[in-house]
DRENDO-1510 file (C-alpha; in Angstrom, 1 decimal, always signed):
<recs>
REC; n; res; u; v; w
REC; 1; MET; -45.9; -69.8; +70.4 .
REC; 2; ARG; -48.9; -70.4; +68.1 .
REC; 3; THR; -52.4; -69.6; +69.1 .
REC; 4; ILE; -54.6; -72.0; +71.0 .
REC; 5; VAL; -58.1; -71.8; +69.4 .
REC; 6; THR; -60.9; -73.1; +71.6 .
REC; 7; VAL; -64.5; -73.8; +70.6 .
REC; 8; THR; -67.3; -73.8; +73.2 .
REC; 9; ALA; -70.6; -74.4; +71.6 .
REC; 10; ASN; -72.4; -74.5; +74.9 .
REC; 11; PRO; -70.8; -71.7; +77.0 .
REC; 12; ALA; -72.1; -70.6; +80.4 .
REC; 13; LEU; -71.8; -67.8; +82.9 .
REC; 14; ASP; -70.3; -69.7; +85.9 .
REC; 15; LEU; -71.3; -68.7; +89.4 .
REC; 16; THR; -69.2; -70.2; +92.2 .
REC; 17; TYR; -70.4; -69.9; +95.8 .
REC; 18; THR; -68.1; -70.9; +98.7 .
REC; 19; VAL; -70.1; -72.0; +101.7 .
REC; 20; PRO; -68.6; -73.0; +105.2 .
REC; 21; GLY; -70.7; -76.2; +105.4 .
REC; 22; ILE; -73.8; -77.1; +103.5 .
REC; 23; ARG; -76.8; -78.3; +105.5 .
REC; 24; LEU; -79.4; -79.8; +103.3 .
REC; 25; GLY; -82.9; -78.3; +103.7 .
REC; 26; GLU; -81.6; -75.2; +105.6 .
REC; 27; SER; -81.0; -71.6; +104.6 .
REC; 28; HIS; -77.4; -70.4; +104.2 .
REC; 29; ARG; -76.0; -66.8; +104.2 .
REC; 30; VAL; -73.4; -66.6; +101.5 .
REC; 31; ALA; -71.1; -63.9; +100.0 .
REC; 32; ALA; -71.6; -62.8; +96.4 .
REC; 33; PRO; -70.5; -65.5; +94.0 .
REC; 34; LEU; -67.4; -65.5; +91.8 .
REC; 35; ALA; -69.0; -64.8; +88.4 .
REC; 36; ARG; -67.1; -65.4; +85.2 .
REC; 37; ALA; -67.4; -66.5; +81.6 .
REC; 38; GLY; -67.2; -70.2; +81.5 .
REC; 39; GLY; -67.8; -73.4; +79.6 .
REC; 40; LYS; -65.0; -75.9; +79.2 .
REC; 41; GLY; -63.3; -74.4; +76.2 .
REC; 42; VAL; -63.4; -70.9; +77.7 .
REC; 43; ASN; -61.8; -72.3; +80.8 .
REC; 44; VAL; -59.0; -73.8; +78.6 .
REC; 45; SER; -58.4; -70.3; +77.1 .
REC; 46; ARG; -58.5; -68.7; +80.5 .
REC; 47; VAL; -55.8; -70.9; +81.8 .
REC; 48; ALA; -53.6; -70.4; +78.7 .
REC; 49; HIS; -54.1; -66.7; +78.9 .
REC; 50; GLN; -53.2; -66.7; +82.6 .
REC; 51; LEU; -49.8; -68.2; +81.7 .
REC; 52; ASP; -49.3; -65.8; +78.8 .
REC; 53; PHE; -49.9; -68.2; +75.9 .
REC; 54; PRO; -51.8; -66.7; +73.0 .
REC; 55; THR; -55.4; -68.0; +72.8 .
REC; 56; LEU; -58.7; -67.2; +71.1 .
REC; 57; ALA; -62.0; -68.3; +72.5 .
REC; 58; VAL; -64.7; -69.1; +69.9 .
REC; 59; GLY; -68.3; -69.5; +71.1 .
REC; 60; THR; -71.8; -68.1; +71.2 .
REC; 61; CYS; -73.5; -65.6; +73.5 .
REC; 62; GLY; -77.0; -64.3; +73.8 .
REC; 63; GLY; -79.3; -62.3; +76.1 .
REC; 64; SER; -78.5; -60.5; +79.3 .
REC; 65; THR; -76.4; -63.4; +80.6 .
REC; 66; GLY; -74.5; -63.4; +77.3 .
REC; 67; ALA; -73.8; -59.7; +77.7 .
REC; 68; LEU; -72.2; -60.4; +81.2 .
REC; 69; PHE; -70.3; -63.3; +79.6 .
REC; 70; ARG; -68.8; -61.1; +76.9 .
REC; 71; ALA; -68.0; -58.3; +79.3 .
REC; 72; ASP; -66.1; -60.7; +81.6 .
REC; 73; LEU; -63.9; -61.9; +78.6 .
REC; 74; ASP; -63.3; -58.3; +77.7 .
REC; 75; ALA; -62.3; -57.4; +81.3 .
REC; 76; ALA; -60.0; -60.4; +81.5 .
REC; 77; GLY; -58.3; -59.5; +78.2 .
REC; 78; ILE; -59.0; -62.9; +76.7 .
REC; 79; GLY; -59.2; -62.8; +72.9 .
REC; 80; HIS; -62.6; -64.0; +71.7 .
REC; 81; ARG; -64.9; -64.3; +68.7 .
REC; 82; LEU; -68.5; -64.7; +69.8 .
REC; 83; VAL; -71.4; -65.6; +67.6 .
REC; 84; PRO; -74.6; -63.7; +68.6 .
REC; 85; VAL; -77.5; -66.0; +69.2 .
REC; 86; ALA; -81.2; -65.4; +70.0 .
REC; 87; VAL; -81.3; -67.6; +73.1 .
REC; 88; GLU; -80.0; -66.7; +76.5 .
REC; 89; THR; -76.6; -67.9; +77.5 .
REC; 90; ARG; -77.0; -70.6; +80.2 .
REC; 91; ARG; -75.6; -70.5; +83.7 .
REC; 92; THR; -73.9; -73.0; +85.9 .
REC; 93; ILE; -73.7; -72.9; +89.7 .
REC; 94; ALA; -70.9; -74.5; +91.8 .
REC; 95; LEU; -71.4; -74.8; +95.6 .
REC; 96; VAL; -68.0; -75.3; +97.2 .
REC; 97; ASP; -68.4; -76.7; +100.8 .
REC; 98; SER; -65.1; -75.5; +102.4 .
REC; 99; VAL; -65.8; -77.5; +105.6 .
REC; 100; ASN; -66.5; -80.9; +104.1 .
REC; 101; ASP; -64.2; -80.4; +101.1 .
REC; 102; ARG; -67.0; -81.1; +98.5 .
REC; 103; THR; -68.2; -79.3; +95.5 .
REC; 104; SER; -71.7; -79.7; +94.0 .
REC; 105; ILE; -72.3; -78.4; +90.5 .
REC; 106; PHE; -75.7; -77.5; +88.9 .
REC; 107; ASN; -75.5; -77.1; +85.1 .
REC; 108; GLU; -78.4; -75.6; +83.2 .
REC; 109; ALA; -79.2; -77.3; +79.9 .
REC; 110; GLY; -78.0; -75.4; +76.8 .
REC; 111; PRO; -80.8; -73.9; +74.7 .
REC; 112; ALA; -81.1; -75.0; +71.1 .
REC; 113; LEU; -79.5; -72.9; +68.3 .
REC; 114; THR; -80.9; -72.3; +64.8 .
REC; 115; ALA; -79.3; -73.8; +61.7 .
REC; 116; ALA; -78.1; -70.4; +60.7 .
REC; 117; GLU; -76.4; -69.9; +64.1 .
REC; 118; TRP; -74.7; -73.3; +63.8 .
REC; 119; GLN; -73.4; -72.3; +60.4 .
REC; 120; ALA; -72.2; -68.9; +61.7 .
REC; 121; LEU; -70.3; -70.8; +64.4 .
REC; 122; ALA; -68.7; -73.1; +61.9 .
REC; 123; THR; -67.7; -70.1; +59.7 .
REC; 124; THR; -66.1; -68.4; +62.7 .
REC; 125; VAL; -64.1; -71.5; +63.5 .
REC; 126; VAL; -62.8; -71.6; +59.9 .
REC; 127; GLU; -61.9; -68.0; +60.0 .
REC; 128; SER; -60.1; -68.4; +63.3 .
REC; 129; LEU; -58.0; -71.2; +62.0 .
REC; 130; ASP; -57.1; -69.3; +58.9 .
REC; 131; SER; -55.9; -66.2; +60.8 .
REC; 132; SER; -56.5; -65.9; +64.5 .
REC; 133; VAL; -56.3; -62.5; +66.2 .
REC; 134; GLN; -53.0; -63.2; +67.8 .
REC; 135; GLY; -51.2; -65.1; +65.0 .
REC; 136; THR; -51.2; -68.5; +63.3 .
REC; 137; ALA; -53.3; -71.2; +65.0 .
REC; 138; GLY; -51.3; -74.0; +66.5 .
REC; 139; VAL; -54.1; -76.3; +67.9 .
REC; 140; LEU; -57.9; -76.5; +67.9 .
REC; 141; VAL; -59.7; -77.5; +71.1 .
REC; 142; GLY; -63.3; -78.5; +71.1 .
REC; 143; SER; -64.7; -78.8; +74.7 .
REC; 144; GLY; -67.9; -79.5; +76.6 .
REC; 145; SER; -71.4; -80.6; +76.1 .
REC; 146; LEU; -73.6; -79.5; +73.2 .
REC; 147; PRO; -76.9; -77.7; +73.3 .
REC; 148; ALA; -80.1; -79.4; +72.3 .
REC; 149; GLY; -80.4; -80.2; +68.7 .
REC; 150; ALA; -76.7; -79.9; +67.9 .
REC; 151; PRO; -75.4; -81.5; +64.7 .
REC; 152; PRO; -74.4; -85.1; +65.5 .
REC; 153; ASP; -71.2; -84.6; +63.6 .
REC; 154; PHE; -70.1; -81.4; +65.3 .
REC; 155; TYR; -67.0; -82.7; +66.9 .
REC; 156; PRO; -65.9; -84.9; +63.9 .
REC; 157; ALA; -66.3; -81.7; +61.8 .
REC; 158; LEU; -64.1; -79.8; +64.1 .
REC; 159; VAL; -61.4; -82.5; +63.8 .
REC; 160; ALA; -61.7; -82.3; +60.0 .
REC; 161; LEU; -61.4; -78.5; +60.0 .
REC; 162; ALA; -58.3; -78.6; +62.2 .
REC; 163; HIS; -56.6; -81.2; +60.0 .
REC; 164; ASN; -57.5; -79.3; +56.9 .
REC; 165; ALA; -55.8; -76.3; +58.4 .
REC; 166; GLY; -52.8; -78.5; +59.3 .
REC; 167; VAL; -53.2; -78.3; +63.1 .
REC; 168; PRO; -53.9; -80.9; +65.7 .
REC; 169; ALA; -57.4; -81.3; +67.3 .
REC; 170; ILE; -58.1; -81.9; +70.9 .
REC; 171; VAL; -61.7; -82.9; +72.0 .
REC; 172; ASP; -62.9; -83.0; +75.5 .
REC; 173; THR; -66.5; -84.3; +75.6 .
REC; 174; SER; -68.6; -87.3; +76.7 .
REC; 175; GLY; -70.9; -89.9; +75.3 .
REC; 176; PRO; -71.3; -90.6; +71.6 .
REC; 177; GLY; -69.4; -87.4; +70.7 .
REC; 178; MET; -66.3; -88.8; +72.2 .
REC; 179; LEU; -66.5; -92.0; +70.1 .
REC; 180; ALA; -67.3; -89.9; +67.0 .
REC; 181; ALA; -64.2; -87.7; +67.6 .
REC; 182; ALA; -62.1; -90.8; +68.0 .
REC; 183; ARG; -63.3; -92.2; +64.7 .
REC; 184; ALA; -62.5; -88.8; +63.1 .
REC; 185; GLY; -58.9; -89.2; +64.2 .
REC; 186; ALA; -58.7; -86.6; +67.0 .
REC; 187; ASP; -55.1; -86.0; +68.1 .
REC; 188; LEU; -56.0; -86.1; +71.8 .
REC; 189; LEU; -59.1; -87.0; +73.7 .
REC; 190; LYS; -59.4; -86.1; +77.4 .
REC; 191; PRO; -62.2; -88.0; +79.3 .
REC; 192; ASN; -62.4; -88.7; +82.9 .
REC; 193; GLN; -62.6; -92.3; +84.0 .
REC; 194; HIS; -66.4; -92.1; +84.5 .
REC; 195; GLU; -67.1; -90.5; +81.1 .
REC; 196; LEU; -64.7; -93.1; +79.5 .
REC; 197; ALA; -66.6; -96.1; +81.0 .
REC; 198; GLU; -70.0; -94.7; +80.0 .
REC; 199; ALA; -69.0; -93.9; +76.4 .
REC; 200; THR; -67.0; -97.1; +75.7 .
REC; 201; GLY; -68.8; -99.6; +77.9 .
REC; 202; GLU; -65.4; -101.0; +78.9 .
REC; 203; ASN; -64.5; -102.1; +82.4 .
REC; 204; GLY; -61.5; -100.0; +83.5 .
REC; 205; PRO; -59.7; -97.0; +82.0 .
REC; 206; VAL; -57.0; -99.0; +80.3 .
REC; 207; ALA; -59.5; -101.0; +78.2 .
REC; 208; GLY; -61.6; -97.9; +77.5 .
REC; 209; ALA; -58.6; -95.8; +76.4 .
REC; 210; ARG; -57.3; -98.6; +74.1 .
REC; 211; LYS; -60.8; -98.8; +72.5 .
REC; 212; LEU; -60.6; -95.1; +71.6 .
REC; 213; LEU; -57.1; -95.7; +70.1 .
REC; 214; GLU; -58.5; -98.6; +68.1 .
REC; 215; LEU; -61.3; -96.3; +66.8 .
REC; 216; GLY; -58.7; -93.8; +65.5 .
REC; 217; ALA; -57.7; -91.4; +68.3 .
REC; 218; ARG; -54.0; -90.7; +68.4 .
REC; 219; ARG; -53.7; -89.9; +72.1 .
REC; 220; VAL; -55.9; -90.3; +75.2 .
REC; 221; LEU; -55.5; -88.7; +78.6 .
REC; 222; VAL; -57.8; -90.1; +81.3 .
REC; 223; SER; -58.2; -88.2; +84.5 .
REC; 224; ALA; -58.9; -90.2; +87.7 .
REC; 225; GLY; -59.4; -87.5; +90.3 .
REC; 226; GLY; -57.1; -87.8; +93.3 .
REC; 227; ASP; -55.5; -90.9; +91.7 .
REC; 228; GLY; -53.9; -88.8; +89.0 .
REC; 229; MET; -54.0; -89.3; +85.2 .
REC; 230; LEU; -53.2; -91.9; +82.6 .
REC; 231; ALA; -51.7; -91.3; +79.1 .
REC; 232; PHE; -52.1; -93.5; +76.0 .
REC; 233; ASP; -50.5; -93.1; +72.6 .
REC; 234; ALA; -51.3; -94.8; +69.3 .
REC; 235; GLY; -47.6; -94.9; +68.6 .
REC; 236; SER; -47.1; -97.2; +71.6 .
REC; 237; PRO; -50.4; -99.2; +71.8 .
REC; 238; GLY; -49.0; -101.8; +74.2 .
REC; 239; ARG; -47.9; -99.2; +76.8 .
REC; 240; TYR; -49.4; -96.5; +79.0 .
REC; 241; TRP; -48.1; -94.1; +81.5 .
REC; 242; GLU; -49.5; -93.1; +84.9 .
REC; 243; ALA; -48.8; -89.8; +86.9 .
REC; 244; ARG; -50.0; -89.0; +90.4 .
REC; 245; LEU; -49.0; -86.9; +93.4 .
REC; 246; PRO; -47.7; -88.7; +96.5 .
REC; 247; VAL; -50.7; -87.2; +98.4 .
REC; 248; PRO; -53.9; -86.0; +96.7 .
REC; 249; LEU; -54.7; -82.3; +97.1 .
REC; 250; SER; -57.8; -80.9; +98.7 .
REC; 251; GLY; -59.7; -78.0; +97.1 .
REC; 252; ASN; -62.2; -77.3; +94.3 .
REC; 253; PRO; -61.9; -79.8; +91.5 .
REC; 254; THR; -64.1; -77.7; +89.1 .
REC; 255; GLY; -62.0; -77.0; +86.1 .
REC; 256; ALA; -59.2; -79.4; +86.8 .
REC; 257; GLY; -59.9; -81.3; +83.6 .
REC; 258; ASP; -60.0; -78.1; +81.6 .
REC; 259; ALA; -56.5; -77.1; +83.0 .
REC; 260; ALA; -55.2; -80.5; +81.9 .
REC; 261; VAL; -56.6; -79.8; +78.4 .
REC; 262; ALA; -54.9; -76.4; +78.4 .
REC; 263; ALA; -51.6; -78.0; +79.3 .
REC; 264; ALA; -52.0; -80.6; +76.4 .
REC; 265; ALA; -53.0; -77.8; +74.0 .
REC; 266; VAL; -49.9; -75.7; +74.9 .
REC; 267; ALA; -47.7; -78.8; +74.4 .
REC; 268; LEU; -49.2; -79.8; +71.0 .
REC; 269; ALA; -49.2; -76.2; +69.8 .
REC; 270; ALA; -45.5; -76.1; +70.5 .
REC; 271; GLY; -44.9; -79.3; +68.6 .
REC; 272; ILE; -44.4; -81.5; +71.8 .
REC; 273; THR; -45.8; -85.0; +71.3 .
REC; 274; ASP; -43.9; -87.1; +73.8 .
REC; 275; PRO; -46.7; -88.8; +75.9 .
REC; 276; GLN; -44.8; -88.6; +79.2 .
REC; 277; ASP; -44.1; -84.9; +78.7 .
REC; 278; ILE; -47.8; -84.1; +77.9 .
REC; 279; LEU; -48.9; -86.3; +80.9 .
REC; 280; ARG; -46.6; -84.6; +83.3 .
REC; 281; ARG; -47.7; -81.1; +82.2 .
REC; 282; ALA; -51.4; -82.0; +82.2 .
REC; 283; THR; -51.3; -83.7; +85.6 .
REC; 284; ALA; -49.5; -80.8; +87.2 .
REC; 285; TRP; -51.8; -78.1; +85.8 .
REC; 286; SER; -54.8; -80.2; +86.7 .
REC; 287; ALA; -53.6; -80.5; +90.3 .
REC; 288; ALA; -52.8; -76.8; +90.4 .
REC; 289; ALA; -56.3; -75.9; +89.4 .
REC; 290; VAL; -57.7; -77.7; +92.5 .
REC; 291; LEU; -55.9; -75.2; +94.6 .
REC; 292; MET; -57.9; -72.2; +93.1 .
REC; 293; PRO; -61.3; -71.0; +94.0 .
REC; 294; GLY; -62.8; -71.1; +90.5 .
REC; 295; ALA; -62.5; -72.9; +87.2 .
REC; 296; GLY; -60.2; -71.4; +84.6 .
REC; 297; GLU; -57.1; -70.7; +86.7 .
REC; 298; ILE; -54.2; -72.6; +88.2 .
REC; 299; SER; -51.9; -72.0; +91.2 .
REC; 300; ALA; -48.4; -70.7; +90.6 .
REC; 301; ARG; -47.3; -74.0; +92.3 .
REC; 302; TYR; -47.7; -76.0; +89.1 .
REC; 303; PRO; -43.9; -76.3; +88.4 .
REC; 304; GLU; -43.4; -77.5; +92.0 .
REC; 305; LEU; -46.2; -80.0; +91.6 .
REC; 306; ALA; -44.7; -81.3; +88.3 .
REC; 307; GLU; -41.5; -82.1; +90.1 .
REC; 308; GLU; -43.4; -84.0; +92.8 .
REC; 309; LEU; -45.2; -86.3; +90.4 .
REC; 310; LEU; -44.7; -90.0; +90.4 .
REC; 311; VAL; -44.7; -91.1; +86.8 .
REC; 312; THR; -44.6; -94.8; +86.0 .
REC; 313; SER; -44.8; -96.8; +82.7 .
REC; 314; HIS; -47.0; -99.9; +82.3 .
REC; 315; ARG; -47.4; -102.6; +79.7 .
</recs>
């Protein structure tokens, strides 16, 4: 198995609080939060690492929060190459209401990096693709939002670096960055249905995904929460596939999309390109993530969930 290299330009220290019922405007007594290194790409690496697939997490870290971020990756045994930056690594807070089965997320904005720090990150990506710490790179994953002042061509540049290295590129982002990655020929894009509608302006996930294919994306996975996931492939532009569980799962959806990306990355790194195979893996891993307390891990039930999926083809 070749290495899954992930790039997270806007990482975070994730704090997850589980609360037995949230009452707005009132005080709550809570247990200490689950604190771990996060950011969408880091979550992808964490899921891959959990299932013993080789991975390397590339990102930035700075300040006291960054020190905790690095220490958590060290403790988890996740391979990483972190670019030191002057600014403090941001934090995110997830409040999981276990009574009402709702999760509220508060994301700090990412602080701006210097031009030299952006260049150092790009150099680290190139070095990681040339020779990762655990072997030859098999796929490059770029995930998440970007900090203020980020280069507008950041994700297209990642796609180009991946293709120059002879590996597929997966991008999971929103807004103009998604469209730019499609135009650059990303091998797989993974928006949710709301991100897709906002970026493309299309009414409905089918029209939105097909627009990304028309722009140049090779594959698109669209997550639709409890309604499952849709897959589109440029090789079969007149078809798409849908996968869902008979009954949606209850739990914490934070990180479900990242688990889907991890599944797609494992598949592409292994040379698997069949859209139905990728869809089944991604939907099962995404559902298995909902059963876990924090982002970056999936339940051992994922093979069972894959067997339960209802997969249909549409034209």
